[in-house]
N, C-alpha and C positions, 0 to 999 in steps of 0.2 A: 459535489454538484455546485455549479456557479450559483451565486445568489442573484436575484433580480436587482438588488441595489448595486452590485458590482457592474452589471450591465448598463443600468441607467446612469450610474455615476460617470462612467467613461467607456462608452460603447466602442469607440475607436481603439482604445488600448486593449480591450478584451479581444477584438477581432485581430489586431496585430499580434497579440500573444498566441492566439490559436493558429495563425499563419506561421508563427515561429515553430510551433509544434507540428507543422505540416498536416494540420487537420483540414481535410478537403471540404469546401463549401462552408467556411466559417461565416462569411457575410450572410449567406442565405439562412444558415441555421439561427443566427442571432436575430435576424430580422423576423424569422418565423416565431421565435420565442416572444418577441415584443409584440408581434401582431396578435398572438394568442392571448397575451396578457391584456392587450387592448380590448379584445373580444370579451374576456372575462370581466374587466372593469365596466364595459358598456352594459353587459347583462346585469351586473351588480347595481349600476345606477338605475336601470329600468325597474329592477326588483324593488329597490328602495323607494322609488316614486310610486309604484303600485301598492306597496305596503302602506305608505303614508296615506294614499288615497283611500285604501280599504279601511284603515283605522278611522279616518275622518267620517266615512260613510257609516261604519258600524256604530259610532257614537250617536249619529242622527237617528238611527232606527228606533231606539227607545223613545226619544222625544216625539217622533212621528206617531208611534203607537199610542203614547199618552194623549196626543192631540186628536186621536181618532182618525188619523189619516192612514188607514190600513193599506189601501192600494199603493200609496207612495212608499210605505214601510216595506211592502212585499218587493216593490221594484228595487228598493235599496238593497234588500237581501239578495236579489238576483245579481245586482252589480258586484256585491262582495264575493259572490260565488264565482263570477267571471274573473274577478281580479285574483282570487286564490288560484284558479287555474293558470293564469298568467304567470303568477309568482313561481308556481311549480315548474313552468316551462323555462323561466329565467334561471331557476336553480339547476335544471338539467343542462342548460347552456353553459352555465358557470362551471359545473362539474366536468362537462366534456372538455371545455377549453383548458381547465387546470390539469386534467389528466393527460391531454395531449401535450401540454407544456412540460409537465414533469417528465413524461416519456421522452421527449426530445432532449431535455436538459441532461437526462442520464446518459445520452450518447455523446455529449460534448465534453472534451477533456478539460482538465485544469489549465489555468493560464500560468505560464512560467514566469518567474521573477525576471527583472531586468538583467541581472548578472549571468543568466543562462546563455551560453554561447549560441550564435546562429550555427545551423548545420542540419543535415538531413539524416546522418547515420553515425555509427560509432567512430568512424575515421575523423569526424569533426569535434570529438570530445577534447577538452582541454586538461592536459596534465598539469596539476597545480602543485604536486609534491611527489618526491621519489627519494628513496634512500639508496638508490643505485645510480652511480654516475653515468652520464651520457644517455639518460632515458627521459630527458625533459623535465620541466618544472623545477622547483627548488629542491636541492638535495639536502635531505634531513636525516637525523638519526644516525646510528652507527650500524653498518652492515658487517656481519661477522666474517664474510669472505668476499670473494670476487665472483660475479656472474660469469660462469664458464659454460659455453656451449660445446661441451666435450661430447663428441660423437659416440664415445665409449659408455657414456652414462645411459642406463636403462630407463625406459619410461615406466611409470608406475604400474601399468598392467603386467609387465614382465616381472617387476620386483614382487608384486602381490603373489604371482605364481611361484616365484623362486623361494619365497619365505612363507608360503601357504598362508597368506593373509586375507585374500578375497578370492572367492570363486564366482566368476562371472557366468560360467556355463551352468552351474547349479542354480543360479538365479533365473536363467532362461528356462530351465527345466520346470522350476516351481511356479514361476509367474510370467516370465517373458523378458526380453531385453530391457535393461534400464532398472533391474531390481537385483542388485548384487547381494551375495551372502558373505558376511564378514566371519572370519574364523580365527580362533585362538588369539594370537597377538594383534591380529587386525581388529578383532571385536574389542580387545582391550584398549587399543588405541582410539577407537571411536568413543568408548566410555570415558577414557581419560580426557579427551578433548571436550566432551559435553560437560563433565564435572569442572574442568578448568574454566571454561567459559562462564558457567553459571556462578562459580566461586568469584570470578572477577566481576561479574555483574552485581553480585551481592555486595562486594566491597565498595562498588560505585553507587550504592544506595538504591538498586532496583529491587522491587518486591517480586519474588518468583511466583508465577502463575502456572498451574497445570491444567490447561483448557482441554475441551473435547477436540478431537481431530476431525469431526464432521460438524457441519453447520447448516442452517437453514438458508433458503434464498434471501431472506431479509438481511441476514448478516453479509451475504455476498454482495448485495446491493449497497449495504451501508458503507463498506470500504472500497467499493468500486470495481471489484472483480467481476460483478455482473452489471450490465450485460456484456462488458468489454471482453472479458476473457472466458466466456461460458464454454467455448469449444475446447479450452485448455484444462478445464477442471473435470475430475472424475465425478459423475453424477449417479447417485443411487436413486434410480427413478421411482421405484415403488414407494419409498418414503420421502421423496423429493428433498434429499439431503446431498451435500456436496462434501467431498474429501478436501481438507484445506490445502492450498498451495503454499501457505505460510502461516505462522502463528499470529501474524499481524491481524488476521481476520477475526478469530475468536477473541483475542485480547482487546483489540480496539472496540469490538462490539460489546464488551462489558459496560461501556459508557454510552451505549445507544439509549436515546430518550431519557437521559439523566441531566439533571442540573447540578453542577458541582459548586461548592463554596470556593471562592478565589483563594482562601487560606490553604486549601488542600492541594493547590497547583504549585509546581508541576507534579503530576502523577507520573511515577517511573515504574514500569513493569517489565519483566523479562520472562521468557518461556522457552523451554525446550520442547520441540514436537517433531514428529515425522512430517514430511511435507510431500505432497503428491501433485504431479503435473503431467498431463497427458501429452502435451506437445513437447517432444524431446529435441526439436530442431533438425538441423541438417545431418547428412551422413558423412562418413569418412573420419579422419583423424580428430576432428573437432569434438566428436561424441564418443571416442574410444574410452574404454575404462570408466573412470569416475568423472569424466569431463562433463557429461550431461546425463542425468538420471530422471526416471519417472518417480522414484521414491528416494528421499534423502533426509538426513538429520540436520537440524538447524536451530540455533538459539537466536531468538529475536528480542530486541529491546524496543519498547514502545513508550512514547511520552504523550501526555495530554497537558497542554499548556496555554497561557494567555497569549494573545497576539504580540503583546510588548516583549515577552520574554522568549518566544519560540526561536528567534535567531540564536540567542545564547545557548538554548537547549540543543539546537542542532550542532553548534560548535562542540559542545561537551560530548555529544554522541560520536562525533567524528574523531575526537581526541581518545575516546574509549576504544573505538575499533582499531585506531592506529596503534594504540598501546598494546593491544592483543598481538598484532602482527610483530611488533618489536620484541615482545617477550617470546614469541615463537621463532624469533631470529630469521625471519623470512625476508627476502628482497620484495619490496612492495612499491606501489605507486598509487596516487589518489587522482581521480579524474572528475572534473566537473562536466556533467553530461550536457550535450548540445540539445536544443529543442526537439530535433527529430528522433533522438535516441532515448528520451525520457519516457517514463511510464505514463499511462493515461491519467493518473491521479496526482502525480507530483508537481509541485511548483518549483522545487529545487532538489537536485539529486547529485550525490557524489558516489562514484563507484571506487571500491578498492580492489586492486588486482595484485596477485603474487606472481613472481616470475618462475616459470618451469624450465630448469636447465636442460632436461632431457628432451622436452618437446620444443624448446626454443621459442616460447611464446608466453604471453601474459594470460592469466586465468582470473576471471572475476570471482571474488569471494564475498563481497558485500555491496549492497546498495543502501545508502543512508539518506532518507528523504524528509523534507518538510512539505506537508500537504496544505499548509495554510488552513483555510476554513472549508476546503472542498469536501473532505470526508465528513467533517463535523456537521455540515449542512445536510448531508445525506442521513447521517446518524441522529440528527437533532441532539448533538452533544454540546451542552451549553454550560456556562458558568455564571455565577452571580457576583457581580463586582462588589468588593467590600466598601468602596467609597459611596456609591449612590444606589446600590442594590439592583441596578439594571442587569438584565440577562442578556448575554451576548454569546455568539459561537466561539468555541474553543479552537485552538490550532491543534492538529494531531501530527506526530512524527514517528517514524520507525526506522529500524536498520538491522541488518544481519550482523550478529556478533557472536559467533560467525556461522556461515554455512560450511559443512564439514567436507563434502566430497573433494573439492579442489584444494582445500587446505591439506587434506590427507595426501593427495596427489603430489603437491609441492614438498611437503615434509619427506615423503619417500624419496622423491627424485633428487631433491637438493641435498639431502643428508646421507646419501648412499656412500659407503666406504668399503675398504677391504674387510673389515670386521663385521659389517652388517649395515644397519641404518641408525644413525645417531639420533637420540631423542633430545630436543631442546631442554635446557636445564629447568625452565619454569614448568615444564610438563612432566618432568621425571617423577615428582612425588605422586602424581595422579596415575602415571603409567606403572610405577613400581620398578623401574629399571632405567638405565641410561642408554640402552641399545636394543634394537631388534636384531636377533641372531638366527 
C-alpha cells in the first residue's frame, strides 16, 4: 500500500508511476486519497479544539460550585455534554474518512521504479540477459547445446505419456483440468527438483519454512493478493480461508505486525509448497500439459531487508535463480518487465524464461520482485534502526526458485534423445539416475 508520505512528497511522480503501470484513473484516485486525508485532518482539528474547550470548561465547574454559582456550574456541565457529543461525531467522521481512504489505497498498485520500461504488455518487456545467441540482451553463461526447433521433438505431454510420467486424464477424473497426477519416474523427478532447489537455497543461506497452505483474509491483504486477485484464489467460504497462490503469502506474513532489529536483516527464508490458482488463463497450446495449472509445486525465496540494502538483495536473488537454471543446463533469458506487465504489488520485477525446443517458445519459470515498502506498509512490517532506534518500514522481496511445471516441461523436451530423457548432472544425485528410460 502506498504511504501518504510518498504521495505528499511527490504527488506528480506517484501519478506518473501509476500511469506507467496503466492504472486507470490514477489522478482521480490520488486526488481522492488526499481529499479524504484532508477530511480526516479537518475532523481531527475540530475534535482537538472541542476537547481543549471541554477541558477548560470542566476545570471551571469545580470553582463555580465552590463559589456557590450552582446554575452557572450546571450550564457548564451541559456545555461539556454537548462538546462530548461533538467529539464523538468528529471521531466517527475521522474513522469513516480513514476507512474510506484505506479501502481506496488497497486498490491502488505500487509505483514502479524509474528503470522499469514503458509498455502495456509482455511484448514490451526488455530482455537483459540470455545464454542463447540471437535472443536479445547480453549473452551470458555457457549453453550446453544449440537451440534446435526440430519438428521431430515431442512436446512434454507426449513424452509424459510415452514414459508414463504424468497422467493428465486421471487428474481430470479426480479433480478436473489443471490437476495432473505424477507417476513413477515423473513423481521422482518432481521430488528431485524440490529437494535440489531447497538444497541450493539452504547453501545460499535461506532458512527453510514449512508454512500452512491456507491463509486468512488478513494475510491475503498483507501481501496484496486481496482485493486485487480475489477471483483467482480458491476460497474456503465456510472458514473464510484461502488456498495460497504462492508461499510468498504465508512466509511474508510471518512478519506482519512485527518490529525487527536492524541487526537481524536481511531475513532470508525459503519454502516449498503446493500453490493453487483458479484462473488458468487462455485456451489452446499455451495451456496444454504443464504449461498452466491450477495446482503446482514451487519453491519460493523471500527476503525482508532495509531500504538501503534491498537493491543488493534483489541482485543476489537474481543471481541465485540464474544459477539454478545454469546448473539445470537449460537455455534461459531474463526480462525486466514493463510497467503494464508487472504485478499489482511490484516496484521492479524480472522474469526468467526457459526455451522449449518442442513448443518453439519461451516459458516463464520465475518472477523475482522488489516490492519496496508497499507490502510492508500493508503488513506493518518494520525495523528498528541501530543508529537512532527509529522505527521504519522494511522492504520485502520474493522470487520463484523455482516453479516446477514449466521446468519439468523444458527438461523433458530439451533433453529427449534415443535412449530416453537425459537428467542434468546437478540433478542426478537427487533423482538417483542419469536418464529417464
